ZATOR-442926 format. One line per 10 residues: their letters; for each residue z negated, y negated, x negated of C-alpha. Coordinates in Angstrom, 2 decimals. Each point is the difference from the previous one (the first is absolute). Layout:
BEGIN
A> Z,Y,X; ...
END
This chain:
BEGIN
MKKNHFLFLF> 28.15,-6.04,43.86; -3.19,-2.14,0.08; -0.22,0.14,-3.86; 3.64,-1.05,-0.34; -0.47,-2.76,2.57; -3.03,-1.27,-1.93; 1.94,-0.02,-3.31; 2.88,-1.88,1.67; -2.34,-2.69,1.29; -1.74,-0.18,-3.39
FVFIIFTSVS> 3.31,-0.59,-1.83; 1.08,-2.59,2.62; -3.29,-1.83,-0.61; 0.46,0.09,-3.77; 3.57,-1.30,0.24; -1.00,-2.72,2.47; -2.94,-1.10,-2.17; 2.21,-0.03,-3.13; 2.67,-2.12,1.67; -2.55,-2.35,1.37
LQAQKPIDGL> -1.67,-0.49,-3.39; 3.41,-0.55,-1.66; 0.79,-2.72,2.58; -3.35,-1.70,-0.67; 0.08,-1.23,-3.61; -0.44,-3.19,-2.00; 2.96,-2.31,-0.36; -0.14,0.29,-3.79; 1.83,3.17,-0.93; -1.51,-0.29,-3.53
ASKQTKNLFF> -3.54,-0.63,1.21; -2.66,1.63,-2.18; -1.56,3.25,1.07; -3.18,-1.73,0.97; 1.79,-2.63,2.00; 1.93,2.61,1.90; -3.23,1.92,0.61; -1.66,-3.18,1.26; 2.80,-0.52,2.50; -0.16,3.56,1.28
NLMKLKNKGI> -3.77,0.10,0.13; -0.23,-3.29,1.89; 2.34,1.53,2.54; -2.30,3.03,0.33; -3.32,-1.79,-0.12; 0.80,-2.07,3.11; -0.45,3.19,1.95; -3.56,0.26,-1.43; -1.05,-3.60,0.59; 0.57,-3.67,-0.87
MFGHQDDLAY> -0.96,-1.19,-3.47; -2.22,-3.15,0.06; 0.87,-2.59,-2.57; -1.33,-3.34,-1.26; 1.75,-2.79,-2.06; -1.59,-0.67,-3.43; -2.89,2.32,0.84; -1.16,0.59,-3.63; 0.56,-3.59,-1.22; -2.45,-1.99,2.07
GVGWKYETGK> -1.87,-0.25,3.29; -2.47,-2.17,1.90; -2.41,-1.33,-2.63; 1.40,1.78,-3.08; 2.98,0.16,-2.35; 1.26,2.39,-2.59; -2.92,2.40,-0.11; 1.06,3.49,-1.12; 0.05,2.57,2.76; -1.05,-2.48,2.72
SDVKIVTGDY> 1.63,-0.07,3.44; -1.13,-1.55,3.25; 1.45,3.02,1.80; -2.01,2.37,-2.16; -3.21,-1.99,0.27; 0.17,0.21,3.78; 1.46,3.53,0.58; -0.94,1.78,-3.18; 3.67,0.69,-0.78; 3.00,-1.77,-1.45
PAIYGFELGR> 3.15,-0.72,2.05; 2.90,2.46,-0.16; 2.61,-2.68,-0.69; -0.28,-3.24,-2.00; 2.11,-3.14,0.13; 0.77,-2.25,-2.94; 2.02,-3.19,-0.48; 2.55,-1.10,-2.63; 0.36,-3.66,0.95; 0.20,-2.23,-3.15
IELDHRVNLD> 1.16,2.81,-2.25; 3.39,-1.68,0.21; -1.55,-3.03,-1.65; -1.57,1.97,-2.90; -3.49,-0.81,1.25; -2.87,2.18,-1.28; -1.44,0.25,3.51; 1.61,0.32,3.39; -0.18,-2.50,2.83; -3.37,1.41,1.02
SVPFDSMRNY> -1.28,-0.36,-3.57; 0.03,3.74,-0.74; 0.92,0.61,-3.67; 3.08,2.17,-0.24; -1.70,2.02,-2.79; -2.87,0.75,2.41; 2.41,0.94,2.77; 1.70,2.49,-2.34; -3.37,1.59,-0.72; -0.90,0.19,3.71
IKTIYQRGGV> 3.27,1.71,0.76; -0.53,2.61,-2.73; -3.50,0.74,1.38; 1.27,0.30,3.54; 2.76,2.33,-1.03; -2.33,2.34,-1.85; -2.14,0.54,2.99; 2.94,0.51,2.41; 0.19,-3.45,1.71; 3.22,-1.63,1.02
ITISWHLNNP> 1.17,-3.35,-1.30; 2.06,-2.68,1.88; 1.17,-3.25,-1.55; 1.17,-3.21,1.61; 1.65,-3.05,-1.63; -0.47,-3.58,1.27; 2.61,-1.27,-2.48; 0.54,-3.76,-0.39; 3.09,-1.67,1.54; 2.60,0.41,-2.79
LTGKTAWDPA> 2.05,-2.93,1.34; -2.75,-2.62,0.21; -2.65,1.35,-2.37; -2.57,-0.31,2.75; -2.06,2.83,1.56; 1.16,2.91,2.17; -0.95,-2.14,2.96; 2.70,-2.61,-0.67; 2.80,1.04,2.33; 2.78,-2.17,-1.49
PGTVASILPG> 3.46,0.61,1.60; 2.42,1.93,-2.18; -2.61,1.68,-2.23; 1.13,3.57,0.65; 3.68,-0.90,-0.39; -0.86,-1.63,-3.36; -1.28,3.22,-1.56; 2.73,2.35,1.21; 2.67,0.99,-2.52; 2.09,-3.12,-0.64
GEKNELYKSW> -2.82,-2.30,1.05; -1.35,-2.77,-2.21; -3.39,1.70,-0.35; 1.13,3.61,-0.34; -0.63,0.11,-3.78; -3.48,-1.52,0.52; -0.81,2.60,2.70; 1.18,2.83,-2.25; -2.33,-1.30,-2.74; -2.86,0.16,2.51
LDKVANFIVT> 0.89,3.57,0.93; -0.03,0.83,-3.68; -3.63,-1.08,-0.10; -0.84,2.11,2.98; 1.74,2.95,-1.57; -1.86,-0.60,-3.29; -3.27,0.22,1.81; 0.88,3.07,2.07; 1.05,2.06,-3.03; -3.45,-0.58,-1.52
LKDKNGVPIP> -1.57,1.85,2.95; -0.48,3.38,-1.64; -2.73,2.57,-0.13; -1.77,1.13,-3.19; 2.89,2.40,-0.70; 2.64,-2.67,0.37; 1.17,1.19,3.39; 1.23,-2.85,2.28; -2.38,-0.75,2.88; 1.79,-0.23,3.39
VILRLFHELN> -0.48,-3.16,2.07; 1.18,-1.19,3.38; 1.83,-3.32,-0.58; -0.29,-2.16,3.09; 2.83,-2.46,-0.45; 0.53,-3.19,2.06; -2.74,0.88,2.45; -0.26,-1.69,3.41; 3.71,-0.57,-0.24; 0.40,-1.04,3.65
GNWFWWGGDH> -2.60,-2.80,-0.25; 1.02,-3.53,-0.85; -2.78,-0.71,-2.56; 1.68,1.51,-3.10; 3.28,-1.16,-1.57; 1.54,3.45,0.57; -1.09,0.20,3.62; 1.05,-0.84,3.55; 2.85,-2.45,0.40; 0.09,-1.05,-3.64
CTPEEFKQLW> 2.68,2.59,-0.72; 2.48,2.05,2.03; -0.52,3.70,0.59; 2.90,0.71,-2.31; -1.42,-2.21,-2.75; -3.38,1.75,0.28; 1.66,3.43,-0.14; 1.90,-1.04,-3.16; -3.19,-1.33,-1.54; -1.88,3.28,0.68
QFTVSYLRDT> 2.82,2.23,-1.25; 0.49,-2.13,-3.15; -3.73,0.07,-0.74; -0.45,3.71,0.44; 3.20,0.80,-1.94; -0.99,-2.32,-2.83; -3.42,1.60,-0.38; 1.12,3.55,0.54; 3.48,0.14,-1.55; 0.08,-2.83,-2.52
KNIHQCLYAY> -3.58,0.10,-1.25; -0.34,3.80,0.57; -3.28,-0.23,1.90; -0.46,3.37,1.63; -3.66,-0.10,1.10; 0.35,-2.14,3.13; 0.21,0.62,3.72; 1.30,-3.06,1.91; -1.65,-1.32,3.17; 1.83,-2.06,2.57
NTDRFNSKED> -2.66,-2.09,1.75; 0.29,-2.43,2.91; -2.72,-2.01,1.78; -0.42,0.48,3.74; 3.17,1.03,1.83; 1.02,0.40,3.65; 2.52,2.83,-0.05; 1.62,2.57,-2.32; 3.14,-2.22,-0.01; -2.14,-2.93,-1.12
YLLKYPGDKW> -1.65,2.13,-2.72; 3.32,1.28,-1.33; 1.85,-3.35,0.02; -0.22,-0.43,-3.74; -0.48,3.74,-0.86; 2.00,0.56,-3.22; 0.93,3.58,0.80; -1.46,3.49,-0.34; 1.18,0.29,-3.62; -2.18,-2.92,-0.96
VDVVGFDIYQ> -3.44,0.62,1.67; -2.73,2.61,-0.39; -2.78,-1.50,2.16; 0.27,-1.82,3.31; -2.97,-2.14,0.99; -1.25,-3.24,1.50; -2.92,-2.43,-0.30; -2.20,-1.09,2.86; -3.05,-2.25,0.26; -2.37,-0.66,2.87
REGGEKGNAQ> -0.26,-3.75,0.59; -1.93,-0.24,3.33; -3.34,1.63,0.88; -1.77,0.90,3.18; 1.00,2.69,2.53; 3.38,-1.62,0.60; 0.80,-0.32,-3.72; -1.17,3.56,-0.66; 2.04,1.46,2.84; 3.17,-1.90,-1.09
FIKDMDHMLA> -0.39,1.13,-3.59; -0.36,3.67,1.09; 3.00,-0.24,2.20; 2.13,-1.73,-2.66; -0.94,2.20,-2.88; 0.29,3.24,2.03; 3.47,-1.00,1.16; 1.18,-0.88,-3.53; -1.48,3.16,-1.53; 1.87,2.09,2.63
MIEEIAVDKK> 3.25,-1.73,-0.91; -0.54,0.39,-3.78; -0.67,3.69,0.48; 3.29,0.40,1.87; 1.92,-1.93,-2.63; -1.64,2.06,-2.80; 0.95,3.30,1.71; 3.56,-1.19,0.66; 0.52,-1.24,-3.54; -2.15,2.59,-1.76
KIPALTEFGY> -2.33,-2.56,-1.55; -3.70,-0.35,-0.57; -1.64,-2.04,2.76; -2.85,-2.36,-0.86; -2.15,-2.90,1.10; 0.67,-1.93,-3.21; -2.50,-2.80,0.57; -2.55,-0.78,2.74; -3.17,-1.98,0.58; -2.39,-2.02,2.12
AQIPDSTWWT> -1.40,-2.85,-2.06; -3.77,0.23,-0.45; -0.15,2.77,2.65; -2.18,-1.87,2.53; -0.08,2.99,2.39; -2.78,2.48,-0.90; 1.91,3.00,1.52; 3.55,-1.06,-0.91; 0.73,2.99,-2.18; -0.57,2.67,2.59
NVFYKALGHH> 0.51,-1.92,3.27; 3.08,-1.95,-0.95; 1.69,1.05,-3.29; -0.48,3.80,0.39; 0.97,-0.08,3.66; 3.35,-1.31,-1.05; 0.42,2.05,-3.11; -1.73,3.35,0.44; 2.57,1.92,2.02; 2.97,-0.93,-2.19
KISYALAWRN> 1.49,1.93,-2.90; 0.56,-2.45,-2.76; -0.64,0.35,-3.73; -2.40,-2.86,-0.67; -1.53,-3.30,1.16; -0.80,-2.64,-2.60; -2.67,-2.63,0.75; 0.37,-3.36,-1.67; -2.25,-1.20,-2.76; -3.68,-1.11,-0.24
AGFNKEGDAD> 0.59,-3.22,-1.82; -3.74,-0.91,0.09; -1.61,-3.40,0.28; 2.02,-3.20,-0.34; -1.18,-3.38,-1.32; -1.35,-0.91,3.46; -2.13,3.12,0.05; 2.02,1.79,2.68; 0.80,3.65,-0.49; 3.61,1.32,0.30
FYVPYKGQIS> 0.21,3.72,0.63; 1.67,2.66,2.06; -2.24,3.03,-0.50; -3.78,-0.30,0.42; -2.38,-0.40,-2.86; -3.66,1.09,-0.05; -1.77,-1.68,2.88; 3.08,-1.26,1.80; -0.17,0.41,3.81; 2.72,2.68,0.18
EKDFIKFSKE> -1.40,2.05,-2.90; -1.49,2.78,2.13; 3.06,0.28,2.14; 2.24,0.14,-3.06; -2.14,2.95,-1.30; 0.51,1.66,3.39; 3.75,-0.63,-0.29; 0.14,1.42,-3.53; -1.51,3.28,1.30; 2.85,0.62,2.44
PSILFQKDLN> 1.75,3.24,-1.04; 3.38,-1.65,0.30; -0.83,-2.86,-2.39; 0.35,0.99,-3.65; -1.86,-1.46,-2.92; 0.00,0.95,-3.69; -2.23,3.05,0.62; 2.72,1.50,2.19; 2.56,-0.22,-2.84; 0.27,1.06,-3.61
FKIVYE> 2.72,-0.02,-2.67; 1.40,3.40,1.00; 0.32,-0.95,3.72; 1.80,-3.25,-0.73; 2.05,0.47,-3.16; 0.61,3.74,-0.45
END
């Protein structure tokens, strides 16, 4: 009887696991094998730890630009990040470089290198305002409505999406296999600083924009190497977060961005409280909707707190089960001689604490991943 009971429980477990995995799948039914594997593996890896990421990590840092193999994260910790962010802004204008001056040809090569060693790639797009021709930070009324089907700028917007698609299809490995990427569309969508955000469009207009964009890339342009990330800024409740959510059939990753603006004990305590609360909500949303949870962007400009990584950031992050956390970019020195950065460089006051943070078993860097773990 004990043997039969064991077999019964074993088969129940197998069936439950199979049903669960079938329910958790990318929204693109024609997604490439590697893209599907990335989705499933990101789901599994969050039980092992949280992948640490950095925007434009291989392109530049504090005091350097475009030096092969260089990375502020690697210089400090001895290892590369697990996930890397890149930016497509200005590709819609046929520029050779993006809005952060990174050549698109170089970006393509970085992505190929990252893929080969089993890193994960996420891409954002600060696209210009298609109605006014100004930047993404020009929140002109009616912009979203103008690019929806039937709108005066819909054809222009489709031509911009064509350029995004043309770039994405060039992301292939040495054997011509498409490289999967997480496409972070219309990020910080609840903030008022971008033309697609906040009160500049209705929830219904935003949902239409999202669905049209995903459908155009996936179904019209036949792009099948993308996972799609829905990404707010700070939010107060699950209802607030889901106000413009386009539906489970249109999203693979649920995430949010958060920055610490105030320092000192009070600022640190508030940041821990806020981030912890939002991470708990994003975990619940991800479980309910069978999506990948992530901290899609975070940072504390110039990291003035020498123990911020372990005493603030990790305190809020460490006990959660999310897929990854992406730190914003190390832009380096400006014309005034001030440094703009979000992870420490050699000699920065939080360097030693960042090394300590990187050694936490629940924080994953490139050494904790490889191609087989992520894409097979």
